[in-house]
C-alpha atoms as an extended CHARMM CRD file, in Angstrom:
* protein
*
       197  EXT
         1         1  MET       CA              0.0000000000        0.0000000000        0.0000000000  PROA      1               0.0000000000
         2         2  ARG       CA              1.4000000000        3.3550000000       -1.0090000000  PROA      2               0.0000000000
         3         3  HSD       CA              1.4880000000        6.1780000000        1.4820000000  PROA      3               0.0000000000
         4         4  PRO       CA              0.2510000000        9.5200000000        0.2670000000  PROA      4               0.0000000000
         5         5  ILE       CA              3.0180000000       12.0650000000       -0.1670000000  PROA      5               0.0000000000
         6         6  ARG       CA              2.5220000000       15.1330000000        1.9330000000  PROA      6               0.0000000000
         7         7  ARG       CA              3.5410000000       18.2790000000        0.1190000000  PROA      7               0.0000000000
         8         8  ASN       CA              4.6870000000       21.3800000000        1.8810000000  PROA      8               0.0000000000
         9         9  THR       CA              2.6320000000       24.0990000000        0.2140000000  PROA      9               0.0000000000
        10        10  HSD       CA              5.0990000000       26.7750000000        1.3040000000  PROA      10              0.0000000000
        11        11  LEU       CA              7.9430000000       25.0350000000       -0.5710000000  PROA      11              0.0000000000
        12        12  VAL       CA              5.7530000000       24.4970000000       -3.6200000000  PROA      12              0.0000000000
        13        13  LEU       CA              4.8210000000       28.1890000000       -3.6830000000  PROA      13              0.0000000000
        14        14  ARG       CA              8.4670000000       29.2160000000       -3.3100000000  PROA      14              0.0000000000
        15        15  PHE       CA              9.4360000000       26.9320000000       -6.2050000000  PROA      15              0.0000000000
        16        16  ILE       CA              6.7080000000       28.4470000000       -8.3940000000  PROA      16              0.0000000000
        17        17  GLU       CA              7.7490000000       31.9920000000       -7.4280000000  PROA      17              0.0000000000
        18        18  ARG       CA             11.3910000000       31.2490000000       -8.1330000000  PROA      18              0.0000000000
        19        19  GLU       CA             10.6440000000       29.7480000000      -11.5490000000  PROA      19              0.0000000000
        20        20  THR       CA              8.2910000000       32.5470000000      -12.6020000000  PROA      20              0.0000000000
        21        21  SER       CA             10.4340000000       35.4390000000      -11.3470000000  PROA      21              0.0000000000
        22        22  PRO       CA             14.0750000000       34.3550000000      -11.4100000000  PROA      22              0.0000000000
        23        23  VAL       CA             16.8360000000       36.5650000000      -10.1330000000  PROA      23              0.0000000000
        24        24  ALA       CA             18.7210000000       38.1260000000      -13.0370000000  PROA      24              0.0000000000
        25        25  ARG       CA             22.3550000000       37.2190000000      -13.4530000000  PROA      25              0.0000000000
        26        26  PRO       CA             24.6280000000       40.2160000000      -12.9260000000  PROA      26              0.0000000000
        27        27  GLY       CA             26.8000000000       41.4610000000      -15.7480000000  PROA      27              0.0000000000
        28        28  PRO       CA             30.6160000000       41.2680000000      -15.6410000000  PROA      28              0.0000000000
        29        29  LEU       CA             31.0310000000       44.8630000000      -14.4210000000  PROA      29              0.0000000000
        30        30  VAL       CA             28.5010000000       44.3130000000      -11.6160000000  PROA      30              0.0000000000
        31        31  VAL       CA             30.2920000000       41.1100000000      -10.5750000000  PROA      31              0.0000000000
        32        32  LEU       CA             33.6210000000       42.9420000000      -10.5680000000  PROA      32              0.0000000000
        33        33  TRP       CA             32.1170000000       45.7640000000       -8.4860000000  PROA      33              0.0000000000
        34        34  ARG       CA             30.5560000000       43.3640000000       -5.9650000000  PROA      34              0.0000000000
        35        35  TRP       CA             33.8350000000       41.4590000000       -5.5430000000  PROA      35              0.0000000000
        36        36  ARG       CA             36.1650000000       44.4910000000       -5.7090000000  PROA      36              0.0000000000
        37        37  TYR       CA             37.6380000000       44.0810000000       -2.2240000000  PROA      37              0.0000000000
        38        38  GLU       CA             38.3310000000       40.3840000000       -2.6760000000  PROA      38              0.0000000000
        39        39  THR       CA             39.8690000000       41.0540000000       -6.1080000000  PROA      39              0.0000000000
        40        40  VAL       CA             42.1310000000       43.7900000000       -4.7430000000  PROA      40              0.0000000000
        41        41  LEU       CA             43.2040000000       41.5370000000       -1.8680000000  PROA      41              0.0000000000
        42        42  LEU       CA             43.8250000000       38.5760000000       -4.1740000000  PROA      42              0.0000000000
        43        43  VAL       CA             45.8390000000       40.6050000000       -6.6800000000  PROA      43              0.0000000000
        44        44  GLY       CA             47.2550000000       43.3380000000       -4.4560000000  PROA      44              0.0000000000
        45        45  GLY       CA             48.3660000000       41.1580000000       -1.5390000000  PROA      45              0.0000000000
        46        46  PRO       CA             50.8370000000       39.0250000000       -3.5030000000  PROA      46              0.0000000000
        47        47  ALA       CA             51.9880000000       42.0990000000       -5.4650000000  PROA      47              0.0000000000
        48        48  VAL       CA             52.8360000000       43.9530000000       -2.2400000000  PROA      48              0.0000000000
        49        49  VAL       CA             54.7100000000       40.9110000000       -0.9320000000  PROA      49              0.0000000000
        50        50  VAL       CA             56.7170000000       40.5530000000       -4.1650000000  PROA      50              0.0000000000
        51        51  VAL       CA             57.5990000000       44.2670000000       -4.2790000000  PROA      51              0.0000000000
        52        52  THR       CA             58.5780000000       44.2570000000       -0.5800000000  PROA      52              0.0000000000
        53        53  VAL       CA             60.7440000000       41.1520000000       -1.0000000000  PROA      53              0.0000000000
        54        54  ARG       CA             62.5100000000       42.6830000000       -4.0260000000  PROA      54              0.0000000000
        55        55  THR       CA             63.1250000000       46.0620000000       -2.3880000000  PROA      55              0.0000000000
        56        56  ALA       CA             63.7410000000       45.1950000000        1.2820000000  PROA      56              0.0000000000
        57        57  GLY       CA             64.5420000000       41.4950000000        1.1950000000  PROA      57              0.0000000000
        58        58  PRO       CA             62.7340000000       38.4050000000        2.5000000000  PROA      58              0.0000000000
        59        59  ALA       CA             63.8550000000       38.7840000000        6.1360000000  PROA      59              0.0000000000
        60        60  VAL       CA             62.4770000000       42.3220000000        6.4310000000  PROA      60              0.0000000000
        61        61  THR       CA             59.2410000000       41.2480000000        4.7220000000  PROA      61              0.0000000000
        62        62  ILE       CA             58.7140000000       38.3320000000        7.1260000000  PROA      62              0.0000000000
        63        63  ILE       CA             59.5310000000       40.4470000000       10.1990000000  PROA      63              0.0000000000
        64        64  THR       CA             57.2790000000       43.3180000000        9.0840000000  PROA      64              0.0000000000
        65        65  GLY       CA             54.3890000000       40.9770000000        8.2840000000  PROA      65              0.0000000000
        66        66  SER       CA             54.7800000000       39.1560000000       11.5930000000  PROA      66              0.0000000000
        67        67  LEU       CA             54.8370000000       42.4230000000       13.5510000000  PROA      67              0.0000000000
        68        68  ALA       CA             51.7180000000       43.6560000000       11.7530000000  PROA      68              0.0000000000
        69        69  CYS       CA             49.8720000000       40.3940000000       12.5480000000  PROA      69              0.0000000000
        70        70  LEU       CA             51.0820000000       40.5080000000       16.1570000000  PROA      70              0.0000000000
        71        71  PHE       CA             49.8790000000       44.0980000000       16.5110000000  PROA      71              0.0000000000
        72        72  VAL       CA             46.4160000000       43.1310000000       15.2540000000  PROA      72              0.0000000000
        73        73  LEU       CA             46.2820000000       40.1710000000       17.6600000000  PROA      73              0.0000000000
        74        74  ILE       CA             47.4170000000       42.1830000000       20.6920000000  PROA      74              0.0000000000
        75        75  SER       CA             45.5730000000       45.4750000000       20.2080000000  PROA      75              0.0000000000
        76        76  PRO       CA             41.8080000000       45.3050000000       20.9070000000  PROA      76              0.0000000000
        77        77  ARG       CA             41.1850000000       48.4480000000       18.8780000000  PROA      77              0.0000000000
        78        78  ALA       CA             43.0460000000       47.0330000000       15.8480000000  PROA      78              0.0000000000
        79        79  ARG       CA             41.1590000000       43.7340000000       16.2290000000  PROA      79              0.0000000000
        80        80  ARG       CA             37.8160000000       45.5970000000       16.2660000000  PROA      80              0.0000000000
        81        81  GLU       CA             38.8280000000       47.6040000000       13.2050000000  PROA      81              0.0000000000
        82        82  VAL       CA             39.9310000000       44.5250000000       11.2330000000  PROA      82              0.0000000000
        83        83  ALA       CA             36.7960000000       42.5870000000       12.2870000000  PROA      83              0.0000000000
        84        84  GLY       CA             34.6120000000       45.5630000000       11.3270000000  PROA      84              0.0000000000
        85        85  ARG       CA             36.2080000000       45.7850000000        7.8810000000  PROA      85              0.0000000000
        86        86  PHE       CA             35.8790000000       42.0130000000        7.4280000000  PROA      86              0.0000000000
        87        87  TRP       CA             32.1520000000       42.1280000000        8.1840000000  PROA      87              0.0000000000
        88        88  CYS       CA             31.7270000000       45.1390000000        5.8700000000  PROA      88              0.0000000000
        89        89  VAL       CA             33.0100000000       42.9360000000        3.0340000000  PROA      89              0.0000000000
        90        90  VAL       CA             30.9920000000       39.8180000000        3.9550000000  PROA      90              0.0000000000
        91        91  THR       CA             27.6480000000       41.3600000000        4.9650000000  PROA      91              0.0000000000
        92        92  PRO       CA             26.6810000000       42.8800000000        1.5680000000  PROA      92              0.0000000000
        93        93  HSD       CA             27.1160000000       39.4500000000       -0.0560000000  PROA      93              0.0000000000
        94        94  ARG       CA             24.8980000000       37.8680000000        2.6190000000  PROA      94              0.0000000000
        95        95  VAL       CA             22.2320000000       40.5850000000        2.2860000000  PROA      95              0.0000000000
        96        96  ARG       CA             22.1600000000       40.1450000000       -1.5030000000  PROA      96              0.0000000000
        97        97  LYS       CA             21.8380000000       36.3660000000       -1.0390000000  PROA      97              0.0000000000
        98        98  ALA       CA             18.9730000000       36.8540000000        1.4180000000  PROA      98              0.0000000000
        99        99  CYS       CA             17.2210000000       39.2380000000       -0.9820000000  PROA      99              0.0000000000
       100       100  ALA       CA             17.5860000000       36.6960000000       -3.7880000000  PROA      100             0.0000000000
       101       101  GLU       CA             16.1720000000       33.9020000000       -1.6000000000  PROA      101             0.0000000000
       102       102  ALA       CA             13.3140000000       36.0960000000       -0.3460000000  PROA      102             0.0000000000
       103       103  LEU       CA             12.6700000000       37.2410000000       -3.9430000000  PROA      103             0.0000000000
       104       104  VAL       CA             13.1120000000       40.9100000000       -3.1470000000  PROA      104             0.0000000000
       105       105  VAL       CA             13.5350000000       41.6780000000       -6.8420000000  PROA      105             0.0000000000
       106       106  ASN       CA             11.7360000000       43.7370000000       -9.4530000000  PROA      106             0.0000000000
       107       107  ARG       CA             10.0060000000       42.1370000000      -12.4420000000  PROA      107             0.0000000000
       108       108  ARG       CA             13.2610000000       42.0630000000      -14.4010000000  PROA      108             0.0000000000
       109       109  GLY       CA             14.8710000000       40.0920000000      -11.5720000000  PROA      109             0.0000000000
       110       110  LYS       CA             17.1750000000       42.9000000000      -10.3820000000  PROA      110             0.0000000000
       111       111  LEU       CA             18.1550000000       42.9750000000       -6.7060000000  PROA      111             0.0000000000
       112       112  PRO       CA             18.2570000000       46.1630000000       -4.6130000000  PROA      112             0.0000000000
       113       113  VAL       CA             21.6080000000       47.9730000000       -4.8000000000  PROA      113             0.0000000000
       114       114  ILE       CA             23.8290000000       48.1570000000       -1.7130000000  PROA      114             0.0000000000
       115       115  LEU       CA             25.3370000000       51.6200000000       -1.9380000000  PROA      115             0.0000000000
       116       116  ARG       CA             27.5740000000       51.6320000000        1.1140000000  PROA      116             0.0000000000
       117       117  THR       CA             28.4910000000       49.5590000000        4.1540000000  PROA      117             0.0000000000
       118       118  ARG       CA             30.0700000000       51.0250000000        7.2650000000  PROA      118             0.0000000000
       119       119  PRO       CA             31.2240000000       49.4090000000       10.5200000000  PROA      119             0.0000000000
       120       120  GLU       CA             29.4170000000       50.5790000000       13.6430000000  PROA      120             0.0000000000
       121       121  PRO       CA             29.8820000000       49.7020000000       17.3210000000  PROA      121             0.0000000000
       122       122  PHE       CA             26.7850000000       47.4650000000       17.1380000000  PROA      122             0.0000000000
       123       123  GLY       CA             27.6990000000       45.7490000000       13.8430000000  PROA      123             0.0000000000
       124       124  GLU       CA             27.2740000000       47.1390000000       10.3330000000  PROA      124             0.0000000000
       125       125  ARG       CA             25.1040000000       49.7600000000        8.6910000000  PROA      125             0.0000000000
       126       126  LEU       CA             24.1530000000       49.3450000000        5.0380000000  PROA      126             0.0000000000
       127       127  TRP       CA             22.5340000000       51.8830000000        2.7530000000  PROA      127             0.0000000000
       128       128  VAL       CA             20.3160000000       50.0330000000        0.2710000000  PROA      128             0.0000000000
       129       129  TRP       CA             18.6820000000       51.6040000000       -2.7690000000  PROA      129             0.0000000000
       130       130  CYS       CA             15.4070000000       49.9760000000       -3.8390000000  PROA      130             0.0000000000
       131       131  ARG       CA             15.1070000000       49.8030000000       -7.6020000000  PROA      131             0.0000000000
       132       132  ALA       CA             11.8200000000       50.5840000000       -9.3150000000  PROA      132             0.0000000000
       133       133  GLY       CA              9.6130000000       47.5820000000       -8.6260000000  PROA      133             0.0000000000
       134       134  THR       CA             10.9130000000       46.9960000000       -5.0920000000  PROA      134             0.0000000000
       135       135  SER       CA             10.0890000000       48.9100000000       -1.9390000000  PROA      135             0.0000000000
       136       136  PRO       CA             11.2820000000       49.2990000000        1.6370000000  PROA      136             0.0000000000
       137       137  GLY       CA              8.2900000000       47.1830000000        2.6420000000  PROA      137             0.0000000000
       138       138  ASP       CA              9.7570000000       44.2450000000        0.7080000000  PROA      138             0.0000000000
       139       139  LEU       CA             12.9470000000       44.4850000000        2.7710000000  PROA      139             0.0000000000
       140       140  GLU       CA             10.9430000000       44.7690000000        5.9910000000  PROA      140             0.0000000000
       141       141  GLN       CA              9.0660000000       41.5730000000        5.1240000000  PROA      141             0.0000000000
       142       142  ALA       CA             12.3900000000       39.8100000000        4.4290000000  PROA      142             0.0000000000
       143       143  ARG       CA             13.9930000000       41.0680000000        7.6570000000  PROA      143             0.0000000000
       144       144  ASP       CA             14.0750000000       37.6350000000        9.3200000000  PROA      144             0.0000000000
       145       145  MET       CA             15.6650000000       36.0530000000        6.2380000000  PROA      145             0.0000000000
       146       146  ILE       CA             18.2810000000       38.8140000000        6.1170000000  PROA      146             0.0000000000
       147       147  ALA       CA             19.0620000000       38.3040000000        9.8120000000  PROA      147             0.0000000000
       148       148  ALA       CA             19.4150000000       34.5520000000        9.2980000000  PROA      148             0.0000000000
       149       149  ALA       CA             21.6670000000       35.0360000000        6.2580000000  PROA      149             0.0000000000
       150       150  CYS       CA             24.0100000000       37.4770000000        8.0400000000  PROA      150             0.0000000000
       151       151  TRP       CA             26.2630000000       35.1650000000       10.0070000000  PROA      151             0.0000000000
       152       152  LEU       CA             26.3570000000       35.7470000000       13.7790000000  PROA      152             0.0000000000
       153       153  ALA       CA             23.7730000000       38.5450000000       13.6150000000  PROA      153             0.0000000000
       154       154  ARG       CA             21.4330000000       38.9320000000       16.5790000000  PROA      154             0.0000000000
       155       155  GLU       CA             18.9320000000       41.1220000000       14.7870000000  PROA      155             0.0000000000
       156       156  VAL       CA             18.4180000000       43.2660000000       11.7000000000  PROA      156             0.0000000000
       157       157  ARG       CA             16.6780000000       46.6310000000       11.7550000000  PROA      157             0.0000000000
       158       158  ILE       CA             15.2200000000       48.1680000000        8.6140000000  PROA      158             0.0000000000
       159       159  THR       CA             14.6770000000       51.9480000000        8.6030000000  PROA      159             0.0000000000
       160       160  ARG       CA             13.0920000000       53.9380000000        5.8100000000  PROA      160             0.0000000000
       161       161  ASP       CA             14.6650000000       57.2550000000        4.9500000000  PROA      161             0.0000000000
       162       162  PRO       CA             11.9830000000       59.9380000000        5.4240000000  PROA      162             0.0000000000
       163       163  HSD       CA             13.4060000000       62.1390000000        2.6510000000  PROA      163             0.0000000000
       164       164  ARG       CA             14.1910000000       59.5420000000       -0.0250000000  PROA      164             0.0000000000
       165       165  THR       CA             11.5770000000       56.8190000000       -0.3890000000  PROA      165             0.0000000000
       166       166  SER       CA             13.8720000000       54.4980000000       -2.3250000000  PROA      166             0.0000000000
       167       167  LEU       CA             16.6380000000       54.5510000000        0.3160000000  PROA      167             0.0000000000
       168       168  VAL       CA             16.6330000000       52.0640000000        3.1920000000  PROA      168             0.0000000000
       169       169  ILE       CA             19.0910000000       51.7850000000        6.0680000000  PROA      169             0.0000000000
       170       170  VAL       CA             19.7720000000       48.2260000000        7.2240000000  PROA      170             0.0000000000
       171       171  ASP       CA             21.4140000000       47.8840000000       10.6390000000  PROA      171             0.0000000000
       172       172  VAL       CA             22.9360000000       44.4540000000       11.3070000000  PROA      172             0.0000000000
       173       173  LEU       CA             23.2450000000       44.0610000000       15.0860000000  PROA      173             0.0000000000
       174       174  ARG       CA             26.0870000000       41.7100000000       16.0370000000  PROA      174             0.0000000000
       175       175  TYR       CA             27.6160000000       42.7960000000       19.3340000000  PROA      175             0.0000000000
       176       176  SER       CA             25.5490000000       42.5200000000       22.4990000000  PROA      176             0.0000000000
       177       177  GLY       CA             27.6530000000       44.8540000000       24.6790000000  PROA      177             0.0000000000
       178       178  SER       CA             27.5510000000       47.7810000000       22.2370000000  PROA      178             0.0000000000
       179       179  PRO       CA             24.9350000000       50.5250000000       22.1540000000  PROA      179             0.0000000000
       180       180  VAL       CA             22.0340000000       49.5630000000       19.9440000000  PROA      180             0.0000000000
       181       181  PRO       CA             20.7120000000       52.2640000000       17.6130000000  PROA      181             0.0000000000
       182       182  GLN       CA             17.3060000000       53.5890000000       18.5150000000  PROA      182             0.0000000000
       183       183  GLU       CA             14.7880000000       54.5990000000       15.9280000000  PROA      183             0.0000000000
       184       184  PRO       CA             16.5440000000       57.6260000000       14.3650000000  PROA      184             0.0000000000
       185       185  ALA       CA             14.8520000000       60.9490000000       14.8980000000  PROA      185             0.0000000000
       186       186  GLU       CA             16.2470000000       62.6480000000       11.8050000000  PROA      186             0.0000000000
       187       187  ALA       CA             17.6640000000       61.2280000000        8.6180000000  PROA      187             0.0000000000
       188       188  GLY       CA             20.4580000000       63.8250000000        8.5200000000  PROA      188             0.0000000000
       189       189  GLU       CA             21.7430000000       62.7630000000       11.9230000000  PROA      189             0.0000000000
       190       190  ARG       CA             21.4820000000       59.1060000000       10.9800000000  PROA      190             0.0000000000
       191       191  THR       CA             23.4270000000       59.3420000000        7.7320000000  PROA      191             0.0000000000
       192       192  ARG       CA             26.2720000000       61.5000000000        9.0990000000  PROA      192             0.0000000000
       193       193  THR       CA             27.1860000000       59.5210000000       12.1970000000  PROA      193             0.0000000000
       194       194  ARG       CA             30.8410000000       58.4930000000       12.3820000000  PROA      194             0.0000000000
       195       195  PHE       CA             32.3200000000       55.2380000000       13.5360000000  PROA      195             0.0000000000
       196       196  THR       CA             33.7820000000       55.4420000000       17.0350000000  PROA      196             0.0000000000
       197       197  PRO       CA             35.0550000000       52.1710000000       18.4990000000  PROA      197             0.0000000000
């Protein structure tokens, strides 16, 4: 006797949505822009090592590199800065992946554009531009998916800019001991805040 197969309607609906509105593949310039930091590190890192070895010698290069790594390991401020920059590179990729999975795309399959990412004491702050066909409400509905996609994030806060309806500020809250941003009173104050460790 065959058992009836139980279908998860949520998964079926997601499959239908994905097949009817696929996420557009980015062009080569967009891919290069999205991976610019990794490309610079992959190409620039070995180039700096080669130039340093040729000009100063291998011993000086090894000692300088070791001292730089030791400084980052010993200094809490340097560790915070390096960790903040690391998350500023990783988080936009994770937010784009979450938007693709949550189908926060316009009818042409284009994802919202991440304009800028900045480290903050609580985690990261991203400025996201919603293309025509997407809205801040779409990002608010996908907030839980974005939080789950951003590794080690406790919470994600989505704030609409009161002056520009297509601009959204996404705060990724990672650190529990740091001050958590309240609902911003004014957009000007929110966009001009500086990072202070």
